[in-house]
C-alpha positions in Angstrom: -7.6 13.8 101.3 -8.5 15.0 97.7 -12.2 15.6 97.0 -14.2 13.1 95.0 -15.1 14.3 91.5 -18.7 15.4 91.0 -21.0 12.8 89.5 -22.1 14.0 86.1 -25.2 12.1 84.9 -27.0 12.0 81.6 -29.3 15.0 81.7 -26.6 17.6 82.3 -29.0 20.1 83.9 -28.0 21.4 87.4 -29.3 23.8 90.0 -26.3 25.5 91.6 -25.9 27.7 94.6 -22.9 29.8 95.6 -23.0 31.3 99.1 -21.0 34.1 100.7 -18.5 32.9 103.2 -20.2 33.0 106.6 -23.3 34.4 104.8 -21.4 37.6 104.0 -22.7 40.1 101.5 -21.5 39.3 98.0 -22.6 42.5 96.2 -21.8 45.9 97.8 -22.8 48.0 94.7 -24.5 47.8 91.4 -21.0 47.5 89.9 -20.5 44.3 91.8 -23.7 42.8 90.4 -22.7 43.8 86.8 -19.1 42.5 87.2 -20.4 39.1 88.5 -22.8 38.9 85.5 -20.0 39.7 83.0 -17.8 37.0 84.5 -20.8 34.6 84.5 -21.4 35.0 80.8 -17.7 35.0 80.0 -16.9 31.8 81.8 -20.1 30.0 80.7 -19.2 30.7 77.1 -15.6 29.6 77.6 -16.6 26.3 79.2 -19.6 25.7 76.9 -22.1 25.9 79.8 -25.6 27.0 78.7 -27.3 29.3 81.2 -31.0 28.5 81.8 -31.8 30.8 84.8 -30.0 32.9 87.3 -30.7 35.1 90.3 -28.2 37.2 92.3 -29.3 37.7 95.9 -27.3 39.8 98.4 -25.4 36.8 100.0 -26.0 34.0 97.5 -26.4 33.2 93.8 -28.7 30.7 92.1 -28.0 29.2 88.7 -29.7 26.7 86.5 -27.4 25.4 83.8 -27.0 22.8 81.1 -23.5 21.2 81.2 -23.0 18.9 78.2 -19.2 19.5 78.2 -18.8 18.2 81.8 -17.0 21.5 82.6 -19.3 22.5 85.5 -16.6 22.5 88.3 -14.0 24.3 86.2 -16.5 26.9 85.1 -17.7 27.7 88.6 -14.2 27.6 90.0 -13.0 30.2 87.4 -16.1 32.3 88.0 -15.7 32.4 91.8 -12.0 33.0 91.6 -12.3 35.9 89.2 -15.1 37.5 91.1 -13.4 37.1 94.5 -10.3 39.0 93.2 -12.6 41.8 92.0 -14.6 41.9 95.2 -11.5 42.0 97.5 -9.8 44.6 95.4 -12.8 47.0 95.0 -14.2 46.6 98.5 -11.1 46.4 100.7 -11.9 42.9 101.7 -9.4 40.1 102.4 -9.9 36.4 102.8 -12.4 34.1 101.2 -15.5 35.5 99.5 -17.5 32.3 98.9 -18.4 29.6 101.3 -16.1 26.8 100.2 -17.3 24.6 97.3 -20.4 25.4 95.5 -23.5 23.3 96.0 -25.3 21.6 93.1 -28.3 19.3 92.5 -28.8 17.3 89.3 -32.1 18.0 87.7 -33.6 14.6 86.7 -37.1 15.3 85.4 -39.2 17.9 83.5 -41.1 18.6 86.7 -37.9 19.3 88.7 -36.6 21.5 85.9 -39.8 23.6 85.9 -39.9 23.9 89.6 -36.2 24.9 89.8 -36.6 27.7 87.3 -39.7 29.0 89.2 -37.8 28.8 92.5 -34.8 30.7 91.1 -36.9 33.5 89.7 -39.1 33.6 92.8 -36.3 34.1 95.2 -36.7 37.9 95.7 -40.4 37.5 96.4 -39.8 34.6 98.8 -37.3 36.9 100.6 -39.9 39.7 100.8 -37.7 42.0 98.7 -40.1 42.6 95.8 -42.0 40.7 93.2 -40.0 38.6 90.8 -40.9 40.9 87.9 -39.5 43.9 89.7 -36.2 42.4 90.7 -33.4 43.6 88.4 -30.8 40.9 89.1 -32.4 37.8 87.7 -33.0 36.3 84.3 -36.8 36.8 84.8 -36.8 39.6 82.2 -34.8 37.6 79.7 -37.7 35.2 79.3 -40.0 38.1 78.5 -37.6 39.2 75.7 -36.0 35.9 74.4 -34.9 37.5 71.2 -32.2 39.4 73.0 -31.7 36.9 75.9 -28.3 35.4 76.8 -30.0 32.5 78.5 -31.3 29.4 76.8 -35.1 29.9 77.0 -36.4 27.4 74.5 -36.3 24.4 76.9 -38.7 26.1 79.3 -40.9 27.4 76.5 -41.1 23.9 75.0 -42.2 22.4 78.3 -44.9 25.0 79.2 -46.3 25.5 75.7 -44.7 28.7 74.5 -43.5 32.2 75.6 -47.0 33.5 76.0 -47.5 31.1 79.0 -44.4 32.2 80.8 -45.9 34.6 83.3 -48.9 32.3 84.0 -46.4 29.5 84.6 -44.6 31.5 87.3 -47.8 32.1 89.2 -49.1 28.5 88.9 -48.9 26.9 92.3 -49.7 23.4 91.0 -46.0 22.7 90.6 -45.8 22.1 94.4 -43.1 22.7 96.9 -39.5 22.9 95.7 -36.5 23.2 98.1 -32.9 23.2 97.0 -31.3 20.1 98.6 -27.6 20.6 98.0 -27.0 18.9 101.3 -28.8 15.9 102.8 -30.4 18.0 105.5 -33.0 20.7 105.1 -31.8 23.9 106.6 -33.8 25.4 109.5 -34.6 28.6 107.7 -36.0 26.6 104.8 -38.0 24.3 107.1 -40.5 27.0 108.0 -40.9 28.1 104.3 -41.6 24.5 103.3 -44.1 24.0 106.2 -46.0 27.1 105.2 -46.0 26.2 101.5 -47.3 22.7 102.3 -49.9 23.4 104.9 -50.5 27.2 104.7 -49.9 29.6 107.6 -53.3 29.2 109.1 -53.4 25.4 109.1 -49.9 25.2 110.3 -50.8 27.3 113.4 -53.9 25.2 114.0 -52.2 21.8 113.5 -52.0 21.1 117.3 -55.7 21.4 117.7 -56.8 19.3 114.7 -58.4 15.9 115.1 -55.8 13.1 115.4 -56.2 11.8 111.8 -55.8 15.3 110.2 -53.0 16.2 112.5 -51.1 12.9 111.7 -51.6 13.6 108.0 -50.1 17.1 108.3 -47.2 15.9 110.4 -46.4 13.2 107.8 -46.4 15.7 105.0 -43.8 17.7 106.8 -41.6 14.6 107.4 -42.0 13.5 103.8 -40.8 17.0 102.7 -37.5 16.4 104.6 -38.1 18.2 107.9 -36.4 16.5 110.9 -38.3 15.7 114.1 -36.7 18.8 115.7 -37.7 21.0 112.8 -41.3 19.7 112.8 -41.5 20.3 116.6 -40.2 23.9 116.1 -42.6 24.9 113.4 -45.7 23.2 114.8 -45.2 23.3 118.6 -46.0 19.6 118.8 -43.7 17.5 120.9 -41.3 15.1 119.3 -42.8 12.1 121.1 -46.2 12.7 119.5 -44.6 13.4 116.1 -42.7 10.1 116.3 -45.9 8.3 117.2 -47.8 9.4 114.2 -45.1 9.6 111.5 -42.3 7.7 109.9 -39.0 9.0 108.4 
């Protein structure tokens, strides 16, 4: 059965994730990173996609783009195909490089846009690799030097009040929790990250011993963030029966 076309709504801003097939490594060398970036800029220009933010992690890629030409699927298909040919040729690999079709989420508000850009740039720090500012394979630095940037920086700067507020914006926790939801279900590895961001590591570990009202509030926050009963049980140690009693989906 042919796939349904992607729904392209009015805003045109998307958060995109490409993953390695079976979580395989996508970049074996610095040359691989550079080749992917060259293809990214080439095909974005060809398909009239504007890059807002990007981050190349070892086994997945984050992009935030503006697609006014409704060419998102064609662009990502051409990018993934070209890079897969390079990767297989240069690394002696055979078979698929990327995990099927890319995942995308439509960005529908200023708040979601700001949170998505922060999330993309903060990936290396969230993965305990290094700080966002020290990671070489993201567009973080392009926002520090917009005069030579190949990404569209003005949208973010307009929303936060100028270039001089960029670094403060990235460290501002008031934007809340952001989780990429390319699928309807929150992944298990993201569930613990979300739980710690919402409640803090200390409060999460003490949730079982809190008074009933406080415990119920914490459990509901986790359910509202998209964690399943099983995931809440796993991250809190509280039984599903109790979670069901004090929360609603």
